[in-house]
N, C-alpha and C positions, 0 to 999 in steps of 0.2 A: 858237879852236876851229874856226871856219869854214875857216881855212887848213889846219889839220891834217886836217880831214875830207876836203877835196877833194885834198889832196896824195896821198891813197891811191888816187885814181882812175887806174889804169894805162890805157894805150891798149887799147881793145878789139880784137878780131880779126874776120876775115871769117866766123868761126863764127856770128855773129849772122845771117848770110845763109843758113846751111845748114839751119836747123831745119825740121822738116816737120810730121808729122801731129798730135802732141799736146804740149801744154804744161801742166804741173801745178805747183801750189804745194807746195814741200817744207819750207818753214819760214817763220815770221814772228816779228818781235820788235817790241815797243813799249816806249818809255821809261816805266817805272812812275811816274816823278815828273812826267810831262807829261800834262796834261788835253787830249785831242784837241778841236779846234774845226774847224768847216767852213772849208776853204780858200777864200779869195777871189781870190788871184792866185798863180801859180806859174810858175817857169821850168823847162822840160823839157830834160833833158840826156841825149842818147844817146851814151855814151862809146864811140866807134869811130873807127878810122882810115879806115874805109870811109865816105866822105861820103854815098854814095847811101843806105846803110843808116841812117846817122844821120838824114838828112833825112826819110826815109820814116817812121821810128819816131817822131821828134819830132812830125811833122805828124799822125800817127794819134792819138797820145796827147793832143795839143793839142785835136784835134777832140772826142775823148771827154770831156775835162774841160770843154770849152766847153758841151757838152750838159748838164753838171751845174751850170752856172751859174758856172764858174770862169774868170777871165781868165787864160788860159794862153798863154805865149809860147815859141817854140822857141829854143834856145840858139844855133842856127846863124846866127840873125839878128844876133847881137852877139859871139859867141865865134869867133875865127878857126879855120880848118880845119887850121892847121899842127900838126905833131906835138907841139909843146910847150904847146899851149893848155890841155889838160886837166891837164897836170902842174904848171901854174903856178896855185896857189890864189888868188893876188892878182888874176889876170885874171878868174877865175870869180867871185870876190867882187865885183869892180868891176862886172861885167856884171849880176849879180843885183841889186845895189843900184841901179844905173842904171835897171834895168827896173822898180824899185819893187815887187818881188814879196814876198809873205809867206813863200814857201818855194821850195826847189829840189828837184826830183824827178829823180834821176839813175839810169840803168841801165847796167850794164856786164857783160860776160862775165867770169865768175870761174873757169871751168874747162871743159875738154872731155874727156870720158871715152869711150873707144872699147872695145867689147867684141865678141868673136867666139865663135860657137858652131859646132861641127862635128858633123854626124851622119854616122857612118861609112858607107862604101859597103857594098853587099851583092852576093853572087854566088849564083846558084841555078839551078834548072831549072824551066821552065814545062812542065807535063805536056801531051803531045800527045793525040790521040784515044784511045790505048790506055794512057795513064798513064805515069808515070815508071818503073814496074817493068820495062819491056822494055828495060832497059839504056840508057835515054835515047834509043833509036833514033828514037822518035816524039816525043821531047821537044825543047825548045829551051833552050839556056842563056841566062841574062840577067844583066846587070850593072847595078846601080844605083850611080852614082858618089856620092862623098861630097857632102853638102850643107853649104855654108859660108855662114853668115849673119853679117854684120857691121853693127853699128849704133853710132851716136854720140849721146851725150847732152851737151847744152850747158847749163851752169848759169849763170844770170844773176841778179845781185843788184840790187835796186832800193832806193834809200835816199831818205827824205824828210827834208830838212834845214830846220828852222824858223829863218828869218833872225832873228826877234826873240829867240828863246830861244838862238840861236847854238849849236845842236847838232842832231845827228841824233835824230829822235824816232820813226822807224818804219823797218822794213826788211822786205823780203819776198824770199825766194829761190825761183826756179822752175827746173825742169828741162824741157828740150824734146828730144824725139826728133828727131834730125837726118836729113836726106836732101837730095837735090839738087832744085833748082827750087822751093823752098818758102819763099822770102824773104817773100812777102806773108803767108803763113799764120802764121809765127812772130811777125811784127810785129803782126798782128791779134790773135792769141791772147794774146800777152804784154801788149799794151796793155790789153785788156779785163780780164785777170786783175789787173793792177795797180790799175785803177780800182775793180774789185769789192772788192779788199782794202782800199783807202782808204775806201770807203764803209762797209764792215763795221766798221772801226775808228773811225768817227765823223769822218773828215777830209773827207767830202763830204756835202752836204745830200741828204736823201732825194728821190727823183724825185717 
């Protein structure tokens, strides 16, 4: 089961770097047959071919989990950065078991959605001192060009795999509004949301 679970982890994209102002939870799932218990140790996996994004995310999440009393280790310390590392479940399994962790927490980009809205332009007359009624002699024509707004939403799925139970026991999906220059913000927001959701479901001890 461990192999099948991590075989589905495709390589992430640079979209993880692009998120900007807001990140929100869009869905959660818990294994109804599994009784949550506070984690004691976990390996954090940021599935991305962008190694800077991977390291920043893993370090941020490791720090937040450590503040909750969890021994957390980043996967980049033991899982190679080559393209095949995430696609090979045996390598991930070996790394997790060698680290002696209770669980593996992985996050990866699942989709990128781009939307565009257009507000049509307008043409009209601005009245002069004597109003528009004088044939426009004292008025001025104006043109308001169309306004085009494009935004991107990045969907990220985070999974908690329990090593002893040998299956995924929790999942949370988040959407982030994307923009340029917001790498630190998405990493910070996503990490905090994941930790908050784990705590709400009983996987972390109360502060």
